[in-house]
MARVEX-51870 format. One record per residue (C-alpha): z negated, y negated, x negated; residue in three letters; residue number from 1. Coordinates in Angstrom, 2 decimals. Each point is the difference from the previous one (the first is absolute). Layout:
BEGIN
<w Z; v Y; u X; rovo ALA; koltor NUM>
...
***
This chain:
BEGIN
<w -93.04; v 84.92; u -45.43; rovo MET; koltor 1>
<w 0.92; v -3.41; u 1.35; rovo ARG; koltor 2>
<w -3.71; v -0.84; u 0.23; rovo ARG; koltor 3>
<w -0.53; v 0.86; u -3.67; rovo GLU; koltor 4>
<w 2.98; v -2.10; u -1.03; rovo VAL; koltor 5>
<w -1.32; v -2.93; u 2.03; rovo ALA; koltor 6>
<w -3.45; v 0.30; u -1.54; rovo GLN; koltor 7>
<w 1.49; v 0.18; u -3.50; rovo ALA; koltor 8>
<w 2.11; v -3.08; u 0.71; rovo SER; koltor 9>
<w -3.06; v -1.82; u 1.32; rovo ARG; koltor 10>
<w -2.02; v 0.88; u -3.10; rovo ARG; koltor 11>
<w 2.88; v -1.10; u -2.20; rovo TYR; koltor 12>
<w 0.27; v -3.27; u 1.89; rovo GLY; koltor 13>
<w -3.72; v -0.66; u -0.28; rovo ILE; koltor 14>
<w 0.02; v 0.79; u -3.73; rovo ALA; koltor 15>
<w 3.01; v -2.25; u -0.56; rovo THR; koltor 16>
<w -1.63; v -2.83; u 1.94; rovo ALA; koltor 17>
<w -3.19; v 0.47; u -2.04; rovo GLY; koltor 18>
<w 1.89; v -0.20; u -3.29; rovo VAL; koltor 19>
<w 1.91; v -3.09; u 1.15; rovo LEU; koltor 20>
<w -3.25; v -1.64; u 1.18; rovo ALA; koltor 21>
<w -1.63; v 0.77; u -3.36; rovo PHE; koltor 22>
<w 2.95; v -1.47; u -1.92; rovo LEU; koltor 23>
<w -0.06; v -3.06; u 2.24; rovo LEU; koltor 24>
<w -3.74; v -0.51; u -0.58; rovo CYS; koltor 25>
<w 0.45; v 0.51; u -3.73; rovo LEU; koltor 26>
<w 2.82; v -2.55; u -0.10; rovo SER; koltor 27>
<w -2.07; v -2.49; u 1.97; rovo LEU; koltor 28>
<w -2.96; v 0.53; u -2.36; rovo ALA; koltor 29>
<w 2.18; v -0.53; u -3.07; rovo VAL; koltor 30>
<w 1.44; v -3.17; u 1.55; rovo TRP; koltor 31>
<w -3.38; v -1.32; u 1.17; rovo TRP; koltor 32>
<w -1.75; v 0.49; u -3.34; rovo PHE; koltor 33>
<w 2.92; v -1.14; u -2.15; rovo ARG; koltor 34>
<w -1.09; v -2.40; u -2.75; rovo PRO; koltor 35>
<w 1.45; v -3.53; u 0.06; rovo PRO; koltor 36>
<w 2.98; v -0.88; u -2.15; rovo THR; koltor 37>
<w -1.21; v -1.76; u -3.13; rovo ILE; koltor 38>
<w 1.66; v -2.43; u -2.37; rovo ASP; koltor 39>
<w 0.62; v 1.69; u -3.34; rovo GLU; koltor 40>
<w -1.05; v -3.07; u -2.02; rovo ALA; koltor 41>
<w -3.12; v -1.17; u 1.86; rovo THR; koltor 42>
<w -0.98; v 3.26; u 1.75; rovo LEU; koltor 43>
<w -0.61; v -2.10; u 3.13; rovo CYS; koltor 44>
<w 1.18; v 1.28; u 3.41; rovo PRO; koltor 45>
<w 3.31; v -1.45; u 1.13; rovo THR; koltor 46>
<w -0.38; v 0.87; u 3.68; rovo ASP; koltor 47>
<w -3.51; v -1.31; u 0.60; rovo ARG; koltor 48>
<w -2.32; v -2.76; u -1.22; rovo ALA; koltor 49>
<w -2.31; v 0.49; u -2.97; rovo ILE; koltor 50>
<w -3.57; v 0.94; u 0.95; rovo SER; koltor 51>
<w -1.61; v -2.66; u -2.21; rovo GLY; koltor 52>
<w 0.24; v -1.80; u -3.31; rovo HIS; koltor 53>
<w -2.41; v -0.20; u -2.92; rovo THR; koltor 54>
<w 0.89; v -2.83; u -2.36; rovo LEU; koltor 55>
<w -1.56; v -0.40; u -3.46; rovo VAL; koltor 56>
<w 0.37; v -3.46; u -1.55; rovo ILE; koltor 57>
<w -0.93; v -0.15; u -3.67; rovo VAL; koltor 58>
<w -0.59; v -3.59; u -1.13; rovo ASP; koltor 59>
<w 1.32; v -0.31; u -3.56; rovo ARG; koltor 60>
<w -0.10; v -3.80; u -0.23; rovo THR; koltor 61>
<w -3.08; v 0.18; u -2.27; rovo ASP; koltor 62>
<w -0.51; v 2.29; u -2.97; rovo LYS; koltor 63>
<w -2.66; v 2.62; u 0.46; rovo TRP; koltor 64>
<w -1.65; v 2.56; u -2.19; rovo ASN; koltor 65>
<w 2.37; v 2.97; u -0.60; rovo PRO; koltor 66>
<w -3.09; v 2.23; u 0.15; rovo ALA; koltor 67>
<w 0.14; v -0.11; u 3.82; rovo ILE; koltor 68>
<w 3.34; v 1.83; u -0.01; rovo ALA; koltor 69>
<w -1.57; v 3.39; u 0.75; rovo ASP; koltor 70>
<w -2.03; v -1.44; u 2.88; rovo THR; koltor 71>
<w 3.09; v -1.73; u 1.35; rovo LEU; koltor 72>
<w 1.97; v 3.23; u -0.13; rovo LYS; koltor 73>
<w -2.75; v 1.93; u 1.78; rovo GLU; koltor 74>
<w -0.26; v -2.64; u 2.71; rovo LEU; koltor 75>
<w 3.74; v 0.02; u 0.71; rovo ILE; koltor 76>
<w 0.22; v 3.80; u -0.05; rovo GLU; koltor 77>
<w -2.86; v 0.24; u 2.49; rovo THR; koltor 78>
<w 1.63; v -2.54; u 2.30; rovo ALA; koltor 79>
<w 3.23; v 1.97; u -0.13; rovo GLN; koltor 80>
<w -1.72; v 3.28; u 0.83; rovo LYS; koltor 81>
<w -1.71; v -1.64; u 2.97; rovo ASP; koltor 82>
<w 3.31; v -0.76; u 1.71; rovo THR; koltor 83>
<w 1.06; v 2.15; u 2.94; rovo THR; koltor 84>
<w 3.34; v 1.55; u 0.85; rovo LYS; koltor 85>
<w 2.83; v -2.55; u 0.31; rovo PHE; koltor 86>
<w -2.26; v -2.84; u -1.08; rovo GLN; koltor 87>
<w 1.64; v -2.21; u -2.61; rovo LYS; koltor 88>
<w -1.73; v -0.62; u -3.33; rovo PHE; koltor 89>
<w 1.12; v -2.99; u -2.08; rovo SER; koltor 90>
<w -1.05; v -1.50; u -3.32; rovo ILE; koltor 91>
<w 0.95; v -3.55; u -0.95; rovo VAL; koltor 92>
<w -0.80; v -2.27; u -2.93; rovo SER; koltor 93>
<w -0.98; v -3.63; u 0.51; rovo LEU; koltor 94>
<w 1.19; v -1.54; u -3.26; rovo ASP; koltor 95>
<w 1.94; v -2.97; u -1.33; rovo SER; koltor 96>
<w 3.19; v 1.11; u 1.80; rovo GLU; koltor 97>
<w -1.70; v -0.03; u 3.43; rovo LEU; koltor 98>
<w 2.34; v 2.69; u 1.33; rovo LEU; koltor 99>
<w -0.88; v 2.05; u 3.07; rovo THR; koltor 100>
<w 2.28; v 2.84; u -1.06; rovo ARG; koltor 101>
<w -2.30; v 3.05; u -0.27; rovo PRO; koltor 102>
<w -0.37; v 1.91; u -3.22; rovo LEU; koltor 103>
<w -0.54; v 3.06; u 2.20; rovo PHE; koltor 104>
<w 0.49; v 0.38; u 3.75; rovo SER; koltor 105>
<w 0.23; v 3.49; u 1.48; rovo VAL; koltor 106>
<w -1.23; v 1.67; u 3.17; rovo CYS; koltor 107>
<w -2.34; v 2.97; u -0.12; rovo ASN; koltor 108>
<w 2.29; v 2.84; u 1.17; rovo PRO; koltor 109>
<w -2.96; v 2.29; u 0.61; rovo GLY; koltor 110>
<w -0.59; v 3.31; u -1.68; rovo GLU; koltor 111>
<w 2.54; v 2.75; u 0.75; rovo PRO; koltor 112>
<w -0.39; v 1.85; u 3.31; rovo THR; koltor 113>
<w 1.78; v 2.90; u 1.66; rovo PHE; koltor 114>
<w 2.22; v -2.40; u 1.93; rovo TRP; koltor 115>
<w 0.97; v -2.19; u -2.97; rovo THR; koltor 116>
<w 0.75; v 3.13; u -2.01; rovo ASP; koltor 117>
<w 2.12; v 1.33; u 2.88; rovo LEU; koltor 118>
<w 2.10; v -3.15; u 0.22; rovo TYR; koltor 119>
<w 0.17; v -1.18; u -3.61; rovo ARG; koltor 120>
<w -1.15; v 2.87; u -2.22; rovo GLY; koltor 121>
<w -3.35; v 0.24; u -1.77; rovo ARG; koltor 122>
<w 1.43; v -0.95; u -3.37; rovo ARG; koltor 123>
<w 1.11; v -3.38; u 1.33; rovo TYR; koltor 124>
<w -3.15; v -0.75; u 1.99; rovo THR; koltor 125>
<w -2.14; v 0.80; u -3.04; rovo LEU; koltor 126>
<w 2.20; v -2.16; u -2.19; rovo ARG; koltor 127>
<w -0.29; v -2.95; u 2.39; rovo ASP; koltor 128>
<w -3.79; v 0.20; u 0.15; rovo PHE; koltor 129>
<w -0.77; v 0.81; u -3.64; rovo ASP; koltor 130>
<w 2.69; v -1.92; u -1.85; rovo GLN; koltor 131>
<w 1.21; v -2.83; u 2.21; rovo LYS; koltor 132>
<w -3.35; v -0.89; u 1.60; rovo PHE; koltor 133>
<w -2.89; v 1.06; u -2.26; rovo VAL; koltor 134>
<w 1.63; v 0.19; u -3.40; rovo GLY; koltor 135>
<w 2.27; v -3.05; u 0.23; rovo ALA; koltor 136>
<w -2.92; v -2.44; u 0.19; rovo ALA; koltor 137>
<w -1.30; v 1.04; u -3.44; rovo ASP; koltor 138>
<w 2.72; v -1.85; u -1.90; rovo SER; koltor 139>
<w -0.84; v -3.22; u 1.88; rovo VAL; koltor 140>
<w -3.62; v 0.07; u -1.14; rovo LEU; koltor 141>
<w 0.96; v -0.43; u -3.65; rovo GLU; koltor 142>
<w 1.75; v -3.27; u 0.76; rovo LYS; koltor 143>
<w -2.87; v -1.29; u 2.13; rovo LEU; koltor 144>
<w -2.54; v 0.72; u -2.73; rovo SER; koltor 145>
<w 1.78; v -2.18; u -2.55; rovo ALA; koltor 146>
<w -1.61; v -3.46; u -0.44; rovo PRO; koltor 147>
<w 1.85; v -2.95; u 1.52; rovo ALA; koltor 148>
<w -0.66; v -3.56; u 1.15; rovo GLU; koltor 149>
<w 1.58; v -2.92; u 1.83; rovo ALA; koltor 150>
<w -0.61; v -3.72; u 0.46; rovo ASN; koltor 151>
<w -0.93; v 0.35; u 3.67; rovo THR; koltor 152>
<w -1.69; v 2.55; u 2.27; rovo SER; koltor 153>
<w 1.46; v -0.54; u 3.51; rovo PRO; koltor 154>
<w -1.92; v 2.85; u 1.58; rovo ILE; koltor 155>
<w 0.00; v -1.39; u 3.55; rovo VAL; koltor 156>
<w 3.71; v -0.87; u -0.04; rovo GLU; koltor 157>
<w 0.92; v 3.41; u -1.40; rovo TYR; koltor 158>
<w -1.93; v 1.88; u 2.69; rovo VAL; koltor 159>
<w 1.58; v -2.29; u 2.61; rovo HIS; koltor 160>
<w 3.47; v 1.11; u -1.10; rovo ARG; koltor 161>
<w -0.95; v 3.65; u 0.42; rovo TRP; koltor 162>
<w -1.47; v -0.57; u 3.44; rovo LEU; koltor 163>
<w 3.45; v -1.13; u 1.12; rovo GLY; koltor 164>
<w 1.92; v 3.01; u -1.29; rovo ARG; koltor 165>
<w 1.49; v 2.47; u 2.48; rovo ASP; koltor 166>
<w -2.00; v 2.90; u -1.44; rovo ASP; koltor 167>
<w -3.33; v -1.87; u -0.09; rovo PHE; koltor 168>
<w 0.06; v -2.42; u 2.91; rovo ASN; koltor 169>
<w -2.16; v 0.08; u 3.13; rovo ALA; koltor 170>
<w 2.20; v 2.64; u 1.68; rovo THR; koltor 171>
<w -0.91; v 2.61; u -2.63; rovo VAL; koltor 172>
<w -3.13; v 2.05; u 0.84; rovo PRO; koltor 173>
<w -2.64; v 1.03; u -2.52; rovo GLY; koltor 174>
<w 0.52; v -2.78; u -2.54; rovo ARG; koltor 175>
<w -2.27; v 0.18; u -3.04; rovo HIS; koltor 176>
<w 0.16; v -2.57; u -2.79; rovo LEU; koltor 177>
<w -1.73; v 0.70; u -3.32; rovo ILE; koltor 178>
<w -0.23; v -3.12; u -2.15; rovo LEU; koltor 179>
<w -0.93; v 0.46; u -3.66; rovo ILE; koltor 180>
<w -0.66; v -3.49; u -1.33; rovo SER; koltor 181>
<w -2.49; v -2.57; u -1.26; rovo ASP; koltor 182>
<w 0.68; v -1.74; u 3.37; rovo MET; koltor 183>
<w 0.09; v -3.47; u -1.57; rovo ARG; koltor 184>
<w 2.72; v -1.64; u 2.06; rovo GLN; koltor 185>
<w 1.94; v -2.47; u -2.14; rovo ASN; koltor 186>
<w 3.21; v -1.50; u 1.37; rovo SER; koltor 187>
<w 1.55; v -3.33; u 0.98; rovo GLN; koltor 188>
<w -1.51; v 0.35; u 3.47; rovo GLN; koltor 189>
<w -3.52; v 0.69; u -1.16; rovo LEU; koltor 190>
<w -1.96; v 0.80; u -3.14; rovo SER; koltor 191>
<w -3.59; v 1.27; u -0.02; rovo VAL; koltor 192>
<w -0.41; v -1.78; u -3.33; rovo TYR; koltor 193>
<w 0.05; v -3.41; u 1.70; rovo THR; koltor 194>
<w -3.10; v -1.60; u 1.44; rovo LYS; koltor 195>
<w 0.69; v 0.98; u 3.62; rovo LYS; koltor 196>
<w 2.16; v 3.06; u -0.64; rovo GLY; koltor 197>
<w -2.44; v 2.55; u 1.32; rovo GLY; koltor 198>
<w -0.77; v -1.97; u 3.15; rovo ALA; koltor 199>
<w 3.70; v -0.37; u 0.84; rovo ASP; koltor 200>
<w 0.85; v 3.68; u -0.47; rovo LEU; koltor 201>
<w -0.95; v 1.10; u 3.53; rovo ALA; koltor 202>
<w 2.36; v -2.41; u 1.82; rovo PRO; koltor 203>
<w 2.84; v 0.96; u -2.34; rovo LEU; koltor 204>
<w -0.53; v 3.73; u 0.56; rovo VAL; koltor 205>
<w -0.25; v -0.49; u 3.75; rovo GLU; koltor 206>
<w 3.29; v -1.88; u -0.02; rovo ARG; koltor 207>
<w 1.90; v 2.28; u -2.38; rovo GLU; koltor 208>
<w -1.29; v 3.37; u 1.26; rovo PHE; koltor 209>
<w -0.32; v -0.96; u 3.65; rovo GLY; koltor 210>
<w 0.28; v 2.64; u 2.76; rovo PRO; koltor 211>
<w 2.05; v 2.23; u -2.33; rovo ALA; koltor 212>
<w -3.10; v 0.64; u -2.11; rovo GLY; koltor 213>
<w -2.47; v 0.88; u 2.76; rovo ARG; koltor 214>
<w 0.66; v 3.73; u 0.24; rovo ASP; koltor 215>
<w 0.22; v 0.54; u -3.74; rovo VAL; koltor 216>
<w -2.86; v 1.79; u -1.80; rovo VAL; koltor 217>
<w -0.55; v -1.86; u -3.27; rovo PHE; koltor 218>
<w -1.64; v 1.59; u -3.03; rovo ASP; koltor 219>
<w -0.65; v -2.42; u -2.86; rovo VAL; koltor 220>
<w -0.69; v 1.39; u -3.48; rovo TYR; koltor 221>
<w -1.27; v -2.87; u -2.09; rovo PHE; koltor 222>
<w 1.11; v 0.01; u -3.63; rovo VAL; koltor 223>
<w -2.21; v -1.89; u -2.46; rovo ALA; koltor 224>
<w 1.98; v -1.18; u -3.03; rovo HIS; koltor 225>
<w -2.23; v -2.64; u -1.56; rovo GLY; koltor 226>
<w 2.25; v -2.98; u 0.79; rovo HIS; koltor 227>
<w -1.87; v -1.35; u 2.99; rovo ASP; koltor 228>
<w -0.01; v -3.67; u -1.10; rovo TYR; koltor 229>
<w -3.43; v -0.53; u 1.58; rovo ASN; koltor 230>
<w 1.10; v 1.47; u 3.35; rovo VAL; koltor 231>
<w -2.28; v 3.02; u 0.36; rovo SER; koltor 232>
<w 0.64; v 3.16; u 1.97; rovo GLU; koltor 233>
<w -2.79; v -1.07; u 2.36; rovo THR; koltor 234>
<w 1.80; v -3.25; u 0.80; rovo ASP; koltor 235>
<w 3.37; v 1.74; u 0.40; rovo VAL; koltor 236>
<w -1.40; v 2.69; u 2.26; rovo ARG; koltor 237>
<w -1.79; v -2.55; u 2.19; rovo ALA; koltor 238>
<w 3.28; v -1.86; u 0.49; rovo ALA; koltor 239>
<w 1.88; v 3.17; u 0.92; rovo TRP; koltor 240>
<w -2.81; v 1.12; u 2.33; rovo ASP; koltor 241>
<w 0.57; v -3.12; u 2.04; rovo GLN; koltor 242>
<w 3.77; v 0.42; u -0.20; rovo ALA; koltor 243>
<w 0.03; v 3.55; u 1.37; rovo PHE; koltor 244>
<w -2.38; v -1.01; u 2.78; rovo LYS; koltor 245>
<w 2.48; v -2.67; u 1.04; rovo LYS; koltor 246>
<w 2.83; v 2.48; u 0.65; rovo ILE; koltor 247>
<w -2.09; v 2.15; u 0.87; rovo PRO; koltor 248>
<w 0.66; v 3.21; u -1.96; rovo ALA; koltor 249>
<w -1.84; v 3.05; u -1.28; rovo LYS; koltor 250>
<w -0.55; v -0.08; u -3.72; rovo TYR; koltor 251>
<w -2.12; v 1.46; u -2.79; rovo GLU; koltor 252>
<w -0.75; v -1.56; u -3.38; rovo TRP; koltor 253>
<w -0.51; v 2.34; u -2.95; rovo ARG; koltor 254>
<w -0.16; v -0.23; u -3.78; rovo GLN; koltor 255>
<w 2.68; v 1.63; u -2.12; rovo LEU; koltor 256>
<w -2.00; v 1.20; u -3.00; rovo ASP; koltor 257>
***
């Protein structure tokens, strides 16, 4: 009788230990795979660094053909979809105000998973991804498509200001800068419309971008607007080719048709 009681107690103890071990493992798994805490406004993690930053600069210092609006929208939507989880995606307008305040700047929260649903609820994770990240950028595109112009086009100086920002400086990994512009630099420091403007662009870019621009992947989308003032795309591209080699930095030159 005593032996049976001892065996029953042993089995009970083993079962209890097994249940406790399972609950401990489950708790550890839930803690280990917990999603990071995110900021409600930006959807960026508050307890870790962002995983990268894609910045789209739309140069609106020269009027362009409104017919490119659909192409512009497609380009920006594709760039947004290409971002990875917790990578920031920002859209800014280079215009007469010369402000670096983004029109849109939100991190990709990632599509809902079992763990995000467990911690925050699927309704909220879907809302963050569909409405705050994907859908919120649509309203910005209407403003960007509207024609605008300014007396100067300080492209180099504007990029320089972004390279110094906390969320786009050299400490941020995976930086990608998409520049939609006619690329005709025109400021007090340098204008490509002067006799030696193109030749002096490389030293200016090297000085203004410096080491902060070396790890950035640049994608240039050239916008033809018919106001070239005898400075052709060929001349402009040749000047920027030399400029990017001076940094040096990876870059691609494409036409925005």
